[in-house]
C-alpha positions in Angstrom: 105.6 -9.5 24.4 103.7 -12.6 25.2 104.0 -15.5 22.8 101.4 -18.1 22.0 101.7 -21.6 20.6 99.5 -23.5 18.4 100.6 -27.1 18.9 100.1 -29.7 16.1 100.6 -33.4 16.8 100.2 -36.1 14.1 102.4 -39.2 13.5 102.1 -38.5 9.7 104.8 -36.0 8.7 102.8 -35.1 5.5 99.8 -34.1 7.6 102.1 -31.8 9.7 103.6 -30.3 6.6 100.0 -29.6 5.3 99.0 -28.0 8.7 102.2 -25.9 8.7 101.6 -24.7 5.2 97.8 -23.9 5.8 98.2 -22.2 9.2 101.2 -20.1 8.3 99.6 -18.9 5.1 96.7 -17.4 7.0 97.9 -16.6 10.5 100.8 -14.2 10.4 100.5 -12.7 13.8 104.1 -12.4 15.2 102.8 -13.3 18.7 101.7 -16.7 17.4 104.2 -19.7 17.2 103.5 -22.8 15.5 104.9 -26.2 16.9 104.8 -29.6 15.2 105.3 -33.0 16.6 104.9 -36.6 15.3 105.2 -38.0 18.9 102.6 -37.0 21.5 105.1 -37.8 24.4 107.7 -35.3 22.8 104.9 -32.8 22.5 103.9 -33.2 26.2 107.5 -32.7 27.4 107.8 -29.6 25.2 104.5 -28.2 26.5 105.7 -28.6 30.0 108.8 -26.6 29.2 107.1 -23.7 27.1 105.7 -21.7 30.1 109.2 -21.4 31.4 110.2 -19.9 28.2 107.4 -17.4 28.1 105.4 -19.2 25.5 101.9 -20.0 26.3 100.1 -23.0 24.5 96.6 -21.9 23.5 95.5 -24.2 20.7 96.1 -27.9 20.4 95.5 -29.6 17.0 95.8 -33.4 17.2 95.2 -36.6 15.3 93.3 -39.5 17.1 95.1 -42.5 15.6 98.7 -42.4 16.8 101.1 -44.9 18.1 102.0 -44.9 21.8 99.0 -42.7 22.7 95.8 -41.9 21.0 94.4 -38.4 20.6 91.8 -38.7 23.3 94.3 -39.7 25.9 96.7 -37.0 24.7 94.1 -34.2 25.0 93.3 -35.5 28.6 97.1 -35.4 29.5 97.5 -31.9 28.0 94.3 -30.7 29.6 95.7 -31.9 33.1 98.6 -29.6 32.5 96.9 -26.6 30.8 93.1 -26.5 31.5 92.5 -23.5 29.4 94.0 -24.7 26.2 91.6 -25.1 23.3 91.5 -28.4 21.4 90.8 -29.5 17.9 90.8 -33.2 16.7 91.6 -34.0 13.1 90.7 -37.7 12.2 89.2 -40.1 9.8 89.5 -43.0 12.5 88.3 -41.6 15.8 86.3 -43.6 18.2 82.9 -41.9 18.4 82.6 -42.8 22.2 85.9 -41.5 23.0 85.2 -38.2 21.0 81.7 -37.8 22.7 83.3 -38.4 26.3 85.8 -35.6 25.3 82.9 -33.3 24.4 80.9 -34.2 27.3 83.9 -33.6 29.7 84.4 -30.2 28.0 87.9 -31.2 26.8 87.3 -30.9 23.0 86.3 -27.7 21.3 86.3 -29.0 17.6 86.2 -32.2 15.8 87.0 -32.3 12.0 87.2 -35.3 9.7 90.2 -35.8 7.5 90.6 -34.7 4.9 89.5 -31.4 6.4 88.4 -28.3 4.6 91.3 -25.8 4.8 88.9 -22.8 5.3 86.9 -24.5 8.0 90.0 -25.5 9.9 91.4 -22.0 9.7 88.0 -20.2 10.8 87.9 -22.7 13.8 91.5 -22.1 14.7 91.3 -18.5 14.4 88.0 -18.3 16.5 89.9 -20.3 19.2 92.8 -17.8 19.0 90.3 -14.9 19.2 88.9 -16.3 22.5 92.3 -15.7 23.9 92.3 -12.0 22.7 95.6 -12.7 20.9 94.9 -10.5 17.9 94.1 -7.4 20.0 
């Protein structure tokens, strides 16, 4: 059985806890794994190892404002490794120019302001998972 990963990256552990609760409450498919990271560099290292383990990262949910690397740079780094991954940015502080650049470069699928609406996030995430035919 193929396994698929939804990767969530935010330097605030409370945000990750909320994402964990919301996503697991509504997405219960045994083929979907959820990975949570407070550090984008650690997330990148893990992403590089996932395919070797038979896990395919398919959706990335990331914050914009993080120490070490902002969300735009992080998305670009992930997309260099996995061009087909779908991306969602959650932020209250994103730089509009950088977000527009990501959209124009076809690197960002969804942008949501914090605090996000739970059902909107879930609908967007499920729609991106459905594009990968994970639920069939």
